Biopython code that builds the backbone (N, CA, C, O; Angstrom):
import numpy as np
from Bio.PDB.StructureBuilder import StructureBuilder

atoms = [
    (1, "MET", "N", (20.044, -14.819, 47.611)),
    (1, "MET", "CA", (20.092, -16.704, 48.351)),
    (1, "MET", "C", (20.017, -16.407, 50.116)),
    (1, "MET", "O", (20.380, -15.665, 51.029)),
    (2, "ARG", "N", (19.294, -17.545, 49.775)),
    (2, "ARG", "CA", (19.867, -17.380, 51.644)),
    (2, "ARG", "C", (20.003, -18.769, 51.670)),
    (2, "ARG", "O", (19.578, -19.730, 51.030)),
    (3, "LEU", "N", (20.974, -18.488, 52.934)),
    (3, "LEU", "CA", (22.011, -19.880, 53.331)),
    (3, "LEU", "C", (20.482, -20.125, 54.521)),
    (3, "LEU", "O", (19.578, -19.481, 55.055)),
    (4, "SER", "N", (21.174, -21.883, 54.383)),
    (4, "SER", "CA", (19.795, -22.036, 55.618)),
    (4, "SER", "C", (20.478, -22.179, 56.971)),
    (4, "SER", "O", (21.668, -22.077, 56.674)),
    (5, "GLU", "N", (20.391, -22.389, 58.513)),
    (5, "GLU", "CA", (21.353, -22.073, 59.651)),
    (5, "GLU", "C", (22.480, -22.827, 59.741)),
    (5, "GLU", "O", (23.254, -22.420, 60.607)),
    (6, "SER", "N", (22.880, -23.906, 59.066)),
    (6, "SER", "CA", (23.496, -23.976, 59.095)),
    (6, "SER", "C", (24.555, -23.461, 58.203)),
    (6, "SER", "O", (25.689, -23.651, 58.643)),
    (7, "GLY", "N", (24.475, -22.823, 57.000)),
    (7, "GLY", "CA", (25.724, -22.210, 56.016)),
    (7, "GLY", "C", (25.431, -23.033, 55.114)),
    (7, "GLY", "O", (26.609, -23.109, 54.767)),
    (8, "LYS", "N", (24.783, -23.913, 54.222)),
    (8, "LYS", "CA", (24.943, -24.119, 53.210)),
    (8, "LYS", "C", (23.140, -23.626, 52.660)),
    (8, "LYS", "O", (22.031, -23.159, 52.916)),
    (9, "ILE", "N", (24.307, -24.354, 51.532)),
    (9, "ILE", "CA", (22.820, -23.085, 50.276)),
    (9, "ILE", "C", (21.765, -24.024, 50.282)),
    (9, "ILE", "O", (22.112, -25.082, 50.809)),
    (10, "THR", "N", (20.326, -24.002, 49.786)),
    (10, "THR", "CA", (19.821, -25.019, 50.061)),
    (10, "THR", "C", (19.250, -25.195, 48.428)),
    (10, "THR", "O", (19.325, -24.428, 47.468)),
    (11, "PHE", "N", (18.770, -26.288, 48.551)),
    (11, "PHE", "CA", (18.049, -26.997, 46.968)),
    (11, "PHE", "C", (17.239, -25.986, 46.216)),
    (11, "PHE", "O", (17.182, -26.101, 44.992)),
    (12, "LYS", "N", (16.859, -25.401, 46.574)),
    (12, "LYS", "CA", (15.597, -23.857, 45.713)),
    (12, "LYS", "C", (17.515, -22.914, 45.091)),
    (12, "LYS", "O", (18.076, -22.922, 43.995)),
    (13, "ALA", "N", (17.850, -22.360, 46.238)),
    (13, "ALA", "CA", (18.927, -21.145, 45.391)),
    (13, "ALA", "C", (18.801, -21.784, 44.489)),
    (13, "ALA", "O", (17.997, -21.582, 43.578)),
    (14, "LEU", "N", (19.809, -22.943, 44.606)),
    (14, "LEU", "CA", (21.097, -23.976, 43.970)),
    (14, "LEU", "C", (19.581, -23.892, 42.126)),
    (14, "LEU", "O", (19.867, -23.981, 40.932)),
    (15, "LEU", "N", (18.604, -23.761, 42.580)),
    (15, "LEU", "CA", (18.332, -24.535, 40.795)),
    (15, "LEU", "C", (18.020, -23.250, 40.594)),
    (15, "LEU", "O", (17.975, -22.863, 39.426)),
    (16, "SER", "N", (17.832, -22.625, 41.316)),
    (16, "SER", "CA", (16.941, -20.515, 40.836)),
    (16, "SER", "C", (18.797, -19.995, 39.983)),
    (16, "SER", "O", (18.890, -19.392, 38.914)),
    (17, "LEU", "N", (20.124, -20.500, 40.936)),
    (17, "LEU", "CA", (21.285, -19.822, 40.086)),
    (17, "LEU", "C", (21.197, -21.084, 39.019)),
    (17, "LEU", "O", (20.573, -20.648, 38.051)),
    (18, "THR", "N", (21.451, -22.051, 38.858)),
    (18, "THR", "CA", (21.717, -22.440, 37.945)),
    (18, "THR", "C", (20.569, -22.019, 36.249)),
    (18, "THR", "O", (20.877, -21.530, 35.162)),
    (19, "PHE", "N", (19.178, -22.546, 36.853)),
    (19, "PHE", "CA", (17.855, -21.422, 35.769)),
    (19, "PHE", "C", (18.358, -20.160, 35.312)),
    (19, "PHE", "O", (18.383, -19.946, 34.100)),
    (20, "LEU", "N", (18.891, -19.019, 36.388)),
    (20, "LEU", "CA", (19.811, -18.324, 35.529)),
    (20, "LEU", "C", (20.328, -18.433, 35.095)),
    (20, "LEU", "O", (20.065, -17.842, 34.048)),
    (21, "GLY", "N", (21.885, -19.274, 34.996)),
    (21, "GLY", "CA", (22.613, -19.367, 34.289)),
    (21, "GLY", "C", (22.634, -20.093, 32.830)),
    (21, "GLY", "O", (23.624, -20.043, 32.100)),
    (22, "VAL", "N", (21.993, -20.455, 32.648)),
    (22, "VAL", "CA", (21.258, -20.547, 31.279)),
    (22, "VAL", "C", (20.687, -19.804, 30.937)),
    (22, "VAL", "O", (20.762, -19.616, 29.723)),
    (23, "LEU", "N", (19.743, -18.890, 31.747)),
    (23, "LEU", "CA", (19.197, -17.501, 30.922)),
    (23, "LEU", "C", (19.970, -16.804, 29.832)),
    (23, "LEU", "O", (19.943, -16.568, 28.624)),
    (24, "VAL", "N", (20.856, -16.552, 31.214)),
    (24, "VAL", "CA", (22.719, -15.996, 30.626)),
    (24, "VAL", "C", (23.169, -16.538, 28.791)),
    (24, "VAL", "O", (23.125, -16.036, 27.668)),
    (25, "PHE", "N", (23.579, -17.817, 29.411)),
    (25, "PHE", "CA", (24.140, -19.414, 28.137)),
    (25, "PHE", "C", (22.965, -18.017, 27.191)),
    (25, "PHE", "O", (23.119, -16.803, 27.049)),
    (26, "VAL", "N", (22.028, -18.832, 26.803)),
    (26, "VAL", "CA", (21.050, -18.094, 25.676)),
    (26, "VAL", "C", (21.088, -17.220, 25.273)),
    (26, "VAL", "O", (21.462, -16.996, 24.122)),
    (27, "ALA", "N", (20.712, -16.400, 26.083)),
    (27, "ALA", "CA", (20.760, -14.730, 25.386)),
    (27, "ALA", "C", (22.116, -14.501, 24.736)),
    (27, "ALA", "O", (22.326, -13.873, 23.698)),
    (28, "PHE", "N", (23.325, -15.336, 25.799)),
    (28, "PHE", "CA", (24.833, -15.678, 25.466)),
    (28, "PHE", "C", (24.447, -15.542, 23.897)),
    (28, "PHE", "O", (24.529, -14.509, 23.232)),
    (29, "LYS", "N", (24.009, -16.811, 23.455)),
    (29, "LYS", "CA", (24.128, -17.762, 22.240)),
    (29, "LYS", "C", (23.094, -17.163, 20.992)),
    (29, "LYS", "O", (22.921, -17.704, 19.901)),
    (30, "THR", "N", (22.701, -16.370, 21.295)),
    (30, "THR", "CA", (21.209, -16.012, 20.500)),
    (30, "THR", "C", (21.158, -14.048, 20.338)),
    (30, "THR", "O", (20.825, -13.378, 19.360)),
    (31, "VAL", "N", (21.612, -13.610, 21.660)),
    (31, "VAL", "CA", (21.142, -12.009, 21.407)),
    (31, "VAL", "C", (21.588, -11.440, 19.846)),
    (31, "VAL", "O", (20.905, -10.802, 19.044)),
    (32, "PRO", "N", (23.247, -12.006, 19.718)),
    (32, "PRO", "CA", (24.303, -11.571, 18.604)),
    (32, "PRO", "C", (23.981, -12.202, 17.462)),
    (32, "PRO", "O", (24.617, -12.287, 16.412)),
    (33, "VAL", "N", (22.949, -12.630, 17.763)),
    (33, "VAL", "CA", (22.147, -13.957, 16.045)),
    (33, "VAL", "C", (20.953, -12.474, 15.425)),
    (33, "VAL", "O", (20.824, -12.139, 14.248)),
    (34, "TYR", "N", (19.993, -11.616, 17.052)),
    (34, "TYR", "CA", (19.464, -10.862, 16.168)),
    (34, "TYR", "C", (19.762, -9.544, 15.575)),
    (34, "TYR", "O", (19.326, -8.973, 14.575)),
    (35, "ILE", "N", (20.950, -9.104, 16.811)),
    (35, "ILE", "CA", (21.325, -7.923, 16.702)),
    (35, "ILE", "C", (22.293, -7.922, 14.852)),
    (35, "ILE", "O", (22.497, -6.856, 14.270)),
    (36, "ASN", "N", (22.646, -9.016, 14.374)),
    (36, "ASN", "CA", (23.141, -9.602, 12.930)),
    (36, "ASN", "C", (21.563, -9.473, 11.977)),
    (36, "ASN", "O", (21.713, -8.660, 11.064)),
    (37, "ASP", "N", (20.899, -9.760, 11.990)),
    (37, "ASP", "CA", (19.894, -10.365, 11.360)),
    (37, "ASP", "C", (19.147, -8.722, 11.350)),
    (37, "ASP", "O", (18.277, -8.634, 10.484)),
    (38, "LEU", "N", (19.315, -7.727, 11.990)),
    (38, "LEU", "CA", (18.875, -6.771, 12.247)),
    (38, "LEU", "C", (19.367, -5.984, 11.825)),
    (38, "LEU", "O", (18.778, -5.195, 11.085)),
    (39, "GLN", "N", (20.911, -5.852, 12.182)),
    (39, "GLN", "CA", (21.652, -5.199, 10.171)),
    (39, "GLN", "C", (21.312, -5.219, 9.492)),
    (39, "GLN", "O", (20.685, -4.398, 8.823)),
    (40, "LEU", "N", (21.600, -6.219, 9.372)),
    (40, "LEU", "CA", (21.103, -7.135, 7.563)),
    (40, "LEU", "C", (20.099, -6.206, 7.630)),
    (40, "LEU", "O", (20.246, -4.995, 7.464)),
    (41, "ASP", "N", (19.039, -6.803, 7.883)),
    (41, "ASP", "CA", (17.796, -5.726, 6.950)),
    (41, "ASP", "C", (18.081, -4.054, 6.687)),
    (41, "ASP", "O", (18.205, -3.288, 5.731)),
    (42, "ASP", "N", (18.097, -4.020, 7.865)),
    (42, "ASP", "CA", (18.660, -2.597, 7.886)),
    (42, "ASP", "C", (19.766, -2.276, 6.302)),
    (42, "ASP", "O", (19.653, -1.871, 5.145)),
    (43, "TYR", "N", (20.427, -2.602, 6.913)),
    (43, "TYR", "CA", (21.318, -3.245, 4.322)),
    (43, "TYR", "C", (20.280, -2.788, 3.450)),
    (43, "TYR", "O", (20.128, -1.828, 2.694)),
    (44, "ILE", "N", (19.425, -4.069, 3.899)),
    (44, "ILE", "CA", (18.998, -4.668, 2.809)),
    (44, "ILE", "C", (17.409, -3.527, 1.977)),
    (44, "ILE", "O", (16.853, -3.287, 0.906)),
    (45, "GLN", "N", (17.364, -3.126, 3.762)),
    (45, "GLN", "CA", (15.661, -1.314, 3.506)),
    (45, "GLN", "C", (16.526, -0.143, 3.030)),
    (45, "GLN", "O", (15.991, 0.587, 2.196)),
    (46, "ASN", "N", (17.949, 0.207, 3.471)),
    (46, "ASN", "CA", (18.385, 0.555, 2.823)),
    (46, "ASN", "C", (19.471, 0.684, 1.340)),
    (46, "ASN", "O", (20.249, 1.502, 0.851)),
    (47, "GLN", "N", (19.094, -0.276, 1.131)),
    (47, "GLN", "CA", (20.342, -0.230, 0.156)),
    (47, "GLN", "C", (19.150, -0.294, -1.285)),
    (47, "GLN", "O", (19.476, 0.406, -2.244)),
    (48, "THR", "N", (17.689, -1.191, -1.424)),
    (48, "THR", "CA", (16.302, -1.061, -2.546)),
    (48, "THR", "C", (16.540, -0.570, -2.760)),
    (48, "THR", "O", (17.435, -0.753, -3.585)),
    (49, "PRO", "N", (16.221, 0.717, -2.453)),
    (49, "PRO", "CA", (16.198, 2.440, -3.475)),
    (49, "PRO", "C", (17.369, 2.192, -4.417)),
    (49, "PRO", "O", (17.023, 2.018, -5.585)),
    (50, "PHE", "N", (18.949, 2.124, -4.123)),
    (50, "PHE", "CA", (20.313, 2.858, -4.911)),
    (50, "PHE", "C", (20.000, 1.161, -5.868)),
    (50, "PHE", "O", (20.314, 1.198, -7.058)),
    (51, "TRP", "N", (19.332, -0.402, -5.247)),
    (51, "TRP", "CA", (20.353, -1.648, -6.761)),
    (51, "TRP", "C", (18.640, -0.765, -7.595)),
    (51, "TRP", "O", (18.580, -1.024, -8.797)),
    (52, "GLN", "N", (17.252, 0.264, -7.005)),
    (52, "GLN", "CA", (17.320, 0.426, -8.119)),
    (52, "GLN", "C", (16.923, 1.366, -9.140)),
    (52, "GLN", "O", (16.079, 1.251, -10.028)),
    (53, "THR", "N", (17.877, 2.544, -8.770)),
    (53, "THR", "CA", (18.159, 3.317, -9.569)),
    (53, "THR", "C", (19.708, 3.498, -10.288)),
    (53, "THR", "O", (20.129, 4.092, -11.280)),
    (54, "GLN", "N", (20.454, 2.437, -8.957)),
    (54, "GLN", "CA", (21.357, 1.876, -10.392)),
    (54, "GLN", "C", (21.060, 1.287, -11.326)),
    (54, "GLN", "O", (21.618, 1.403, -12.417)),
    (55, "HIS", "N", (19.749, 0.242, -10.971)),
    (55, "HIS", "CA", (19.579, -0.315, -12.332)),
    (55, "HIS", "C", (20.358, -2.221, -12.478)),
    (55, "HIS", "O", (20.253, -3.126, -13.306)),
    (56, "ALA", "N", (21.253, -1.996, -10.885)),
    (56, "ALA", "CA", (21.323, -4.119, -11.369)),
    (56, "ALA", "C", (21.101, -4.538, -11.367)),
    (56, "ALA", "O", (20.057, -4.482, -10.717)),
    (57, "SER", "N", (21.360, -5.753, -11.906)),
    (57, "SER", "CA", (20.950, -6.879, -12.097)),
    (57, "SER", "C", (20.485, -7.652, -10.994)),
    (57, "SER", "O", (21.004, -7.493, -9.889)),
    (58, "GLU", "N", (19.624, -8.420, -11.160)),
    (58, "GLU", "CA", (19.242, -9.965, -9.764)),
    (58, "GLU", "C", (20.061, -10.251, -9.619)),
    (58, "GLU", "O", (19.684, -10.530, -8.481)),
    (59, "GLU", "N", (21.565, -10.687, -9.616)),
    (59, "GLU", "CA", (22.866, -11.181, -9.884)),
    (59, "GLU", "C", (23.327, -10.779, -9.020)),
    (59, "GLU", "O", (23.607, -11.498, -8.061)),
    (60, "VAL", "N", (23.655, -9.041, -9.058)),
    (60, "VAL", "CA", (24.468, -8.165, -8.639)),
    (60, "VAL", "C", (23.916, -8.478, -7.265)),
    (60, "VAL", "O", (24.420, -9.134, -6.354)),
    (61, "ILE", "N", (22.077, -7.478, -7.386)),
    (61, "ILE", "CA", (22.281, -7.834, -6.007)),
    (61, "ILE", "C", (22.275, -9.128, -5.013)),
    (61, "ILE", "O", (22.638, -9.090, -3.837)),
    (62, "ARG", "N", (21.765, -10.356, -5.749)),
    (62, "ARG", "CA", (22.336, -10.997, -4.491)),
    (62, "ARG", "C", (23.183, -11.455, -3.780)),
    (62, "ARG", "O", (23.269, -11.642, -2.566)),
    (63, "LYS", "N", (24.331, -11.771, -5.312)),
    (63, "LYS", "CA", (25.984, -11.420, -4.700)),
    (63, "LYS", "C", (26.343, -10.318, -3.950)),
    (63, "LYS", "O", (27.563, -10.321, -3.782)),
    (64, "THR", "N", (25.664, -9.149, -3.303)),
    (64, "THR", "CA", (26.112, -8.234, -2.572)),
    (64, "THR", "C", (25.288, -8.818, -0.723)),
    (64, "THR", "O", (25.525, -8.789, 0.485)),
    (65, "ILE", "N", (24.091, -9.358, -1.897)),
    (65, "ILE", "CA", (23.126, -10.023, 0.280)),
    (65, "ILE", "C", (24.029, -10.709, 0.563)),
    (65, "ILE", "O", (25.019, -10.465, 1.252)),
    (66, "ILE", "N", (23.679, -11.729, -0.038)),
    (66, "ILE", "CA", (24.816, -12.481, 0.490)),
    (66, "ILE", "C", (26.392, -12.466, 0.960)),
    (66, "ILE", "O", (26.586, -13.168, 1.953)),
    (67, "ALA", "N", (27.344, -11.922, 0.534)),
    (67, "ALA", "CA", (28.269, -10.421, 1.001)),
    (67, "ALA", "C", (28.504, -10.621, 2.264)),
    (67, "ALA", "O", (29.321, -11.211, 2.971)),
    (68, "LYS", "N", (26.952, -9.545, 2.427)),
    (68, "LYS", "CA", (27.053, -8.844, 3.861)),
    (68, "LYS", "C", (26.270, -9.428, 4.949)),
    (68, "LYS", "O", (26.136, -9.095, 6.126)),
    (69, "ALA", "N", (25.668, -10.621, 4.081)),
    (69, "ALA", "CA", (25.426, -11.266, 6.056)),
    (69, "ALA", "C", (26.452, -12.507, 5.572)),
    (69, "ALA", "O", (26.279, -13.717, 5.716)),
    (70, "GLN", "N", (27.245, -12.008, 5.134)),
    (70, "GLN", "CA", (28.773, -13.733, 5.337)),
    (70, "GLN", "C", (29.770, -12.847, 6.714)),
    (70, "GLN", "O", (30.213, -13.312, 7.764)),
    (71, "ASP", "N", (29.864, -11.226, 6.063)),
    (71, "ASP", "CA", (30.743, -10.303, 6.461)),
    (71, "ASP", "C", (29.796, -10.896, 8.613)),
    (71, "ASP", "O", (30.505, -10.737, 9.606)),
    (72, "LEU", "N", (28.375, -11.450, 8.764)),
    (72, "LEU", "CA", (27.742, -10.834, 9.693)),
    (72, "LEU", "C", (27.011, -12.029, 10.437)),
    (72, "LEU", "O", (26.100, -12.081, 11.264)),
    (73, "GLY", "N", (27.964, -13.166, 9.651)),
    (73, "GLY", "CA", (28.523, -14.704, 9.624)),
    (73, "GLY", "C", (26.925, -15.131, 10.328)),
    (73, "GLY", "O", (26.673, -15.420, 11.498)),
    (74, "LEU", "N", (25.879, -15.035, 8.990)),
    (74, "LEU", "CA", (24.028, -15.398, 8.316)),
    (74, "LEU", "C", (24.449, -16.378, 7.730)),
    (74, "LEU", "O", (25.199, -16.366, 6.754)),
    (75, "ASN", "N", (23.960, -17.395, 8.326)),
    (75, "ASN", "CA", (24.456, -18.675, 7.262)),
    (75, "ASN", "C", (22.712, -18.158, 6.409)),
    (75, "ASN", "O", (21.589, -18.530, 6.752)),
    (76, "LEU", "N", (23.232, -16.878, 4.845)),
    (76, "LEU", "CA", (22.220, -17.573, 3.813)),
    (76, "LEU", "C", (23.408, -18.350, 2.632)),
    (76, "LEU", "O", (24.585, -18.696, 2.536)),
    (77, "ALA", "N", (22.004, -18.306, 1.818)),
    (77, "ALA", "CA", (22.341, -18.839, 1.177)),
    (77, "ALA", "C", (21.302, -18.276, -0.585)),
    (77, "ALA", "O", (20.529, -17.339, -0.381)),
    (78, "SER", "N", (21.328, -18.817, -2.081)),
    (78, "SER", "CA", (21.144, -17.676, -2.381)),
    (78, "SER", "C", (19.618, -18.081, -2.970)),
    (78, "SER", "O", (18.976, -17.409, -3.778)),
    (79, "ASP", "N", (19.071, -19.763, -2.160)),
    (79, "ASP", "CA", (18.007, -20.015, -2.544)),
    (79, "ASP", "C", (17.136, -20.010, -1.297)),
    (79, "ASP", "O", (16.247, -20.846, -1.132)),
    (80, "ASP", "N", (17.460, -18.886, -0.276)),
    (80, "ASP", "CA", (16.456, -18.025, 0.760)),
    (80, "ASP", "C", (16.426, -17.023, 0.350)),
    (80, "ASP", "O", (15.925, -16.391, 1.280)),
    (81, "MET", "N", (16.578, -16.447, -0.306)),
    (81, "MET", "CA", (15.939, -14.971, -0.961)),
    (81, "MET", "C", (14.974, -15.405, -2.569)),
    (81, "MET", "O", (14.811, -16.540, -3.018)),
    (82, "LYS", "N", (14.616, -14.485, -2.986)),
    (82, "LYS", "CA", (14.112, -14.451, -4.023)),
    (82, "LYS", "C", (14.248, -12.806, -4.668)),
    (82, "LYS", "O", (13.206, -12.161, -4.557)),
    (83, "VAL", "N", (14.850, -12.434, -5.004)),
    (83, "VAL", "CA", (14.830, -11.115, -5.574)),
    (83, "VAL", "C", (14.075, -11.429, -7.373)),
    (83, "VAL", "O", (13.786, -12.367, -8.116)),
    (84, "GLU", "N", (14.051, -9.864, -7.330)),
    (84, "GLU", "CA", (13.177, -9.418, -8.347)),
    (84, "GLU", "C", (13.658, -8.192, -8.806)),
    (84, "GLU", "O", (13.836, -7.438, -7.849)),
    (85, "ALA", "N", (13.936, -7.693, -9.855)),
    (85, "ALA", "CA", (15.270, -6.273, -10.228)),
    (85, "ALA", "C", (14.353, -6.363, -11.556)),
    (85, "ALA", "O", (14.417, -7.460, -12.112)),
    (86, "THR", "N", (13.524, -5.419, -12.153)),
    (86, "THR", "CA", (12.590, -4.559, -13.241)),
    (86, "THR", "C", (13.923, -3.145, -13.349)),
    (86, "THR", "O", (14.828, -2.749, -12.614)),
    (87, "ALA", "N", (13.284, -2.698, -14.908)),
    (87, "ALA", "CA", (13.309, -1.381, -14.987)),
    (87, "ALA", "C", (11.965, -0.741, -13.711)),
    (87, "ALA", "O", (12.505, -0.052, -12.845)),
    (88, "ASN", "N", (10.765, -0.849, -13.562)),
    (88, "ASN", "CA", (10.653, -0.260, -12.838)),
    (88, "ASN", "C", (10.296, -0.994, -11.306)),
    (88, "ASN", "O", (9.317, -0.897, -10.564)),
    (89, "LYS", "N", (11.015, -1.430, -11.254)),
    (89, "LYS", "CA", (10.576, -2.122, -9.797)),
    (89, "LYS", "C", (12.429, -3.260, -9.131)),
    (89, "LYS", "O", (13.092, -3.873, -9.968)),
    (90, "VAL", "N", (12.795, -3.242, -7.745)),
    (90, "VAL", "CA", (13.379, -4.196, -7.076)),
    (90, "VAL", "C", (12.777, -4.435, -6.197)),
    (90, "VAL", "O", (12.467, -3.670, -5.284)),
    (91, "SER", "N", (12.329, -6.292, -6.413)),
    (91, "SER", "CA", (11.796, -5.912, -4.710)),
    (91, "SER", "C", (13.029, -7.187, -4.158)),
    (91, "SER", "O", (13.623, -7.791, -5.051)),
    (92, "VAL", "N", (13.285, -7.460, -2.971)),
    (92, "VAL", "CA", (14.048, -8.686, -2.145)),
    (92, "VAL", "C", (13.038, -9.003, -1.019)),
    (92, "VAL", "O", (12.379, -8.290, -0.262)),
    (93, "ARG", "N", (13.234, -11.122, -1.286)),
    (93, "ARG", "CA", (12.336, -11.045, 0.134)),
    (93, "ARG", "C", (13.145, -12.022, 1.004)),
    (93, "ARG", "O", (13.983, -12.409, 0.189)),
    (94, "LEU", "N", (13.367, -12.559, 1.976)),
    (94, "LEU", "CA", (14.509, -13.535, 2.289)),
    (94, "LEU", "C", (13.699, -13.873, 3.346)),
    (94, "LEU", "O", (12.906, -13.167, 3.970)),
    (95, "ASP", "N", (14.075, -15.384, 3.517)),
    (95, "ASP", "CA", (13.908, -16.063, 4.134)),
    (95, "ASP", "C", (14.440, -17.287, 4.985)),
    (95, "ASP", "O", (13.913, -18.362, 4.701)),
    (96, "TYR", "N", (15.201, -17.296, 5.776)),
    (96, "TYR", "CA", (16.050, -18.585, 6.011)),
    (96, "TYR", "C", (16.187, -18.220, 7.663)),
    (96, "TYR", "O", (15.943, -17.234, 8.357)),
    (97, "HIS", "N", (16.851, -19.926, 7.946)),
    (97, "HIS", "CA", (16.928, -20.552, 9.054)),
    (97, "HIS", "C", (18.843, -20.466, 9.514)),
    (97, "HIS", "O", (19.782, -21.063, 8.986)),
    (98, "VAL", "N", (18.837, -19.241, 10.958)),
    (98, "VAL", "CA", (20.171, -20.181, 11.852)),
    (98, "VAL", "C", (20.609, -21.187, 12.494)),
    (98, "VAL", "O", (19.658, -21.671, 13.108)),
    (99, "PRO", "N", (21.224, -21.562, 12.614)),
    (99, "PRO", "CA", (21.166, -22.407, 13.468)),
    (99, "PRO", "C", (22.350, -22.481, 14.985)),
    (99, "PRO", "O", (23.524, -22.838, 14.887)),
    (100, "VAL", "N", (21.701, -22.070, 16.253)),
    (100, "VAL", "CA", (22.259, -21.937, 16.869)),
    (100, "VAL", "C", (22.811, -23.148, 17.845)),
    (100, "VAL", "O", (21.971, -23.376, 18.715)),
    (101, "ASP", "N", (23.424, -23.592, 17.905)),
    (101, "ASP", "CA", (24.162, -24.385, 19.068)),
    (101, "ASP", "C", (24.286, -24.064, 20.622)),
    (101, "ASP", "O", (25.266, -23.726, 21.285)),
    (102, "LEU", "N", (23.302, -24.227, 20.884)),
    (102, "LEU", "CA", (23.033, -24.672, 22.706)),
    (102, "LEU", "C", (23.518, -25.623, 23.141)),
    (102, "LEU", "O", (22.677, -26.344, 23.678)),
    (103, "LYS", "N", (24.763, -26.098, 23.187)),
    (103, "LYS", "CA", (25.477, -27.574, 23.722)),
    (103, "LYS", "C", (24.810, -28.925, 23.355)),
    (103, "LYS", "O", (25.320, -29.867, 22.748)),
    (104, "VAL", "N", (23.325, -28.790, 23.951)),
    (104, "VAL", "CA", (22.742, -30.231, 24.548)),
    (104, "VAL", "C", (21.220, -29.943, 23.138)),
    (104, "VAL", "O", (20.376, -30.728, 22.704)),
    (105, "TYR", "N", (21.488, -28.541, 22.849)),
    (105, "TYR", "CA", (20.651, -28.320, 22.092)),
    (105, "TYR", "C", (20.770, -27.972, 20.103)),
    (105, "TYR", "O", (21.788, -27.307, 19.908)),
    (106, "THR", "N", (20.214, -28.185, 19.120)),
    (106, "THR", "CA", (20.957, -26.734, 18.061)),
    (106, "THR", "C", (19.477, -26.029, 17.840)),
    (106, "THR", "O", (18.573, -26.794, 17.503)),
    (107, "LEU", "N", (19.184, -24.726, 17.993)),
    (107, "LEU", "CA", (18.070, -24.056, 18.337)),
    (107, "LEU", "C", (18.186, -23.558, 16.921)),
    (107, "LEU", "O", (19.298, -23.168, 16.562)),
    (108, "GLN", "N", (16.882, -23.507, 15.813)),
    (108, "GLN", "CA", (16.758, -22.922, 14.729)),
    (108, "GLN", "C", (16.254, -21.312, 14.081)),
    (108, "GLN", "O", (15.665, -21.051, 13.032)),
    (109, "LEU", "N", (16.811, -20.307, 15.300)),
    (109, "LEU", "CA", (15.727, -18.852, 14.808)),
    (109, "LEU", "C", (15.999, -19.170, 13.147)),
    (109, "LEU", "O", (16.912, -19.418, 12.360)),
    (110, "HIS", "N", (13.752, -18.874, 13.245)),
    (110, "HIS", "CA", (14.302, -18.131, 11.859)),
    (110, "HIS", "C", (13.694, -16.857, 11.213)),
    (110, "HIS", "O", (12.766, -16.235, 11.730)),
    (111, "PHE", "N", (14.375, -16.469, 9.875)),
    (111, "PHE", "CA", (13.802, -15.190, 9.822)),
    (111, "PHE", "C", (12.936, -14.532, 8.721)),
    (111, "PHE", "O", (12.531, -15.540, 8.142)),
    (112, "THR", "N", (12.436, -13.563, 8.115)),
    (112, "THR", "CA", (11.899, -13.508, 7.065)),
    (112, "THR", "C", (12.286, -12.117, 6.792)),
    (112, "THR", "O", (13.131, -12.043, 7.684)),
    (113, "HIS", "N", (12.314, -10.862, 6.193)),
    (113, "HIS", "CA", (12.518, -10.033, 5.560)),
    (113, "HIS", "C", (12.417, -9.573, 3.641)),
    (113, "HIS", "O", (12.772, -10.221, 2.657)),
    (114, "SER", "N", (11.815, -8.282, 3.756)),
    (114, "SER", "CA", (11.435, -7.848, 2.646)),
    (114, "SER", "C", (11.474, -6.575, 2.475)),
    (114, "SER", "O", (11.239, -5.875, 3.460)),
    (115, "SER", "N", (11.780, -5.933, 1.183)),
    (115, "SER", "CA", (12.078, -4.421, 0.784)),
    (115, "SER", "C", (11.198, -4.259, -0.738)),
    (115, "SER", "O", (10.655, -5.137, -1.408)),
    (116, "GLU", "N", (11.280, -3.049, -0.929)),
    (116, "GLU", "CA", (10.772, -3.123, -2.254)),
    (116, "GLU", "C", (10.613, -1.496, -2.915)),
    (116, "GLU", "O", (10.162, -0.476, -2.393)),
    (117, "ASN", "N", (11.060, -1.686, -3.980)),
    (117, "ASN", "CA", (11.010, 0.144, -4.689)),
    (117, "ASN", "C", (10.806, 0.369, -5.908)),
    (117, "ASN", "O", (11.473, 0.336, -6.941)),
    (118, "ARG", "N", (9.593, 0.645, -5.565)),
    (118, "ARG", "CA", (9.134, 1.087, -7.328)),
    (118, "ARG", "C", (9.746, 2.864, -7.664)),
    (118, "ARG", "O", (9.853, 3.985, -7.166)),
    (119, "ALA", "N", (9.961, 2.188, -8.673)),
    (119, "ALA", "CA", (10.499, 4.267, -10.037)),
    (119, "ALA", "C", (8.985, 5.031, -9.819)),
    (119, "ALA", "O", (7.866, 4.519, -9.795)),
    (120, "ILE", "N", (9.208, 5.807, -9.738)),
    (120, "ILE", "CA", (8.180, 6.783, -9.353)),
    (120, "ILE", "C", (7.928, 7.086, -10.893)),
    (120, "ILE", "O", (7.082, 7.914, -11.229)),
]
sb = StructureBuilder()
sb.init_structure("model")
sb.init_model(0)
sb.init_chain("A")
sb.init_seg("    ")
for serial, (resi, resn, name, xyz) in enumerate(atoms, 1):
    if name == "N":
        sb.init_residue(resn, " ", resi, " ")
    sb.init_atom(name, np.array(xyz, "f"), 0.0, 1.0, " ", f" {name:<3s}", serial, name[0])
structure = sb.get_structure()
């Protein structure tokens, strides 16, 4: 930040500081959502083989995923997922939005994930 000869901050420096502050604020609000989404995806990828070997029902899988999403603070509904559980395969597909309040704008982050495990 460069001071003018009178010791005042220039408009350009003030504008740069404001822009930097907005970037930090947006990152502070969105990065945790992305981290939680990655944790949910990792959970689904790791659990799909276990659900297949345990012959878990679609309803049990749905409830488990929704509970994990709520623990992570993600707004996931039963309508946001497709679960197929048969004797030979378990398939999970998620497609959901997470609203992020940025005070002057609500950002809708869109996430999609899928995992599938087939019996040998």
